[in-house]
N, C-alpha and C positions, 0 to 999 in steps of 0.2 A: 851540601851535606847540611851545613850551616844552616842555611836559605832555606832548605827544606823544614826540619827541627821547626826553625822561626815559625814557619806556618801554621804544624800543627799543634804549635801553640795554641795561635791568636785565634783557632778556630776553635780549640777546647774549648777558654777562658769566650770566646760568643754567646759556646750553648752552655755552660756556666753559668751565665748574664740572663739566659733566655729564661730556663729553667726556675731559677730564682724569680724572674717576677712574674713567674707561670703562679707560682707557691704563695704569692703573696694572697693575703685574704680576701681581696677584691675582685682578681683576678680569679679565687674559684668560685666565691658566690657570682661569678657571672659567668662560669662555666654551668654549675653548677642549675643557674636557670634556665640557659639557654635546654640544658636535658631536657630537666620536666617541659619545658614547654614541645618537647617534643612526645616526650611521653606521653602527654598529655591528647596531642595533634595525636598523633595514630590513636588512644585509646579512642579520640570521638570519628576516627574516620572506620575502627572495626565496628563501633556499635552504629556508627550508622548504613554498616552492609548487613549486618544483620537485621535492620526493622527496614532494611530493601531504601532502593529510589529507582527514583524512574527514570530511563536515560531517551536520551531525541535520535542521537544516531545520525538525523539526516534527512527524516521521515518527511520531518513538516515543510520537507524543498520539494519536494516530489509532485503531493498534491492528488489528483482522481490516476489512476494508472489502468487499464485495461488488463484485465490477465486470463482472457478465456472473450474469443468470438465465436458468433456462429453465423450459419450460411440458408438462408428460409429460402424456399420458393413457395412463398403465398398464389391460388386458384381466388381471383374475383369475380364475380357476376356480376353485371349492371344493370337493369329492365330496368322498365317503363313504359305501361300503357293505358290503353281509354278502355274504359269498366261499361259495360251498361248494367244496372239489375244480375251484375257481381261474376258482369261473365267477359272476357275482353274483344274488344271491335274488333274482329280480322282488318290486316294493316296498317294496325296505331301502334301496333312491338316493336318499343326499342330496348335492342339485348346484346351485352359485348360481353363473353367470355378471356380470360386473360390470366396472363400471369408476369410474379415480376419474384426478382429475386431481392434477398434483405439481407443483412450485414447487421446483425447487434453484436452490443458487445458489451458485458458487463462486468466487475474490476469495483477496487473498493477505495477509498480516500487513505490516504498513506498517511495524510497529516495529521489523523485521526487515529491512527496506530498504537500505543501504548505497551511500553515495554519498562519490567520490571527489572533488574538485578536484585539477588537474594545472593548471587558467590560466597560472599562472606560465608553463610554458614549454608544449605544444600545442594554449593554450586548448582542451584537453576537460575534459567530466564525464563520470566512469565511472558510472557508474551497475548493481548485483547488487540483482536483482530475488529475491526471494525463493520455494523452491516456491507454485506457484499448485494449490488444491486446493480440493476440495469443501466451505463452510460449511453448508449446511442441508440437507434435504430436507420439506419440509413440502406435508401433504396439504388438498390442499381436500376437508373431507367436503359442503361444499355442491354438489359436481361430481357428486356420488356417482347410478350409472345403475343401473338393474337388471334384465339382458337374458332374462335367466334365473332362475326359482328353482322347485329342487322338494327335499322335506320328505316326510322318512320317520320319523316318530316310533321306526324300530327302527337307526337310524344316525345321531342328532344330533350339525348336530359343536357343541361345545365353546366356551366363548369366549377358552380359552386357543390352541389351533388355530385359531381365526379373527383373535389377535393377530397367531400369525405369520405367518399370511398377510396380511397387514398387512404385516408389517417384509421380508418378500419384493419387495411389491410394491413398495415403497419402493426397496428394492437396485435392481428391477429396472430404475424411473425414473432411480435414477443412472446407471445403464451406459448406456442408452437417447440421455441429457442430456452428460457423458460423448463416448459416442461420436458425436453429431453435429456434437462442435468443441464444447462448452464451454467444456473450461481453455484454445485454445486462441485463441477470443475473451476469455476474462477475462483471461489475458495481456496479448492485447490493446493492451484496453481501460485496466488498468495503465497499460502505456507511458504511453498519450494522456494518462490523471493526471497523474502524474507528468510527465511533456515539460512540462503546461500551467504546475504550480505550482513545477517549478523555472526556470522563463518569468520566471516572476518575479519571480527573482534573479540570476537572470544574461541578459543581452542572447543573441535566438537570431541574431542577427545577427554577433556575438564570439566564441559558443559552439558548441559542439560535443557534443551529448550520446551518447554510447555507451550500449546498456544489453547487456544482459548476466542469463541466468539463470544461479539457484545451481544446481552440484551437487548 
């Protein structure tokens, strides 16, 4: 029993000494300074969120990303002949009619996505999406089909002419894909991907994500 009392008295004496030290003016001033710094820091943080900040969230590490693809079947006609007085000379015509499938991909440069966090006031996250663009056009050479083939030794089609025709086929595929909503679908899918990514950092029940296109 006496040992327990001695231990209790010893603990009380230590506690009293600590309290006396804390009550000294220098210690009180230090505590006040710490509290003041914490208050200023919190105030700056609050003001920072009010004015908004740009969050990177790792988008700069993604780069260009295709968010939509379209497969187009393009028909191409290559023809060449000899003419006399504006009329085709018989048996001098070379003509090919063929098709290729092309895969056209569109998307955005994720490194240019701008996210502004204004959650301190409006509870809204503003996301500016860069312009959607066609990223690639790839011809599937295994899909090649010939519908008409007519050759003449008098009007051969050169490799340079054939290459130019293939380039025109790619342009046609891009135009067809865009006309059928490729870019719009790519933008919608980009929004979905960004929404899912941002909801990992922001609670969708508390924050509203507002999207806009970069002009």
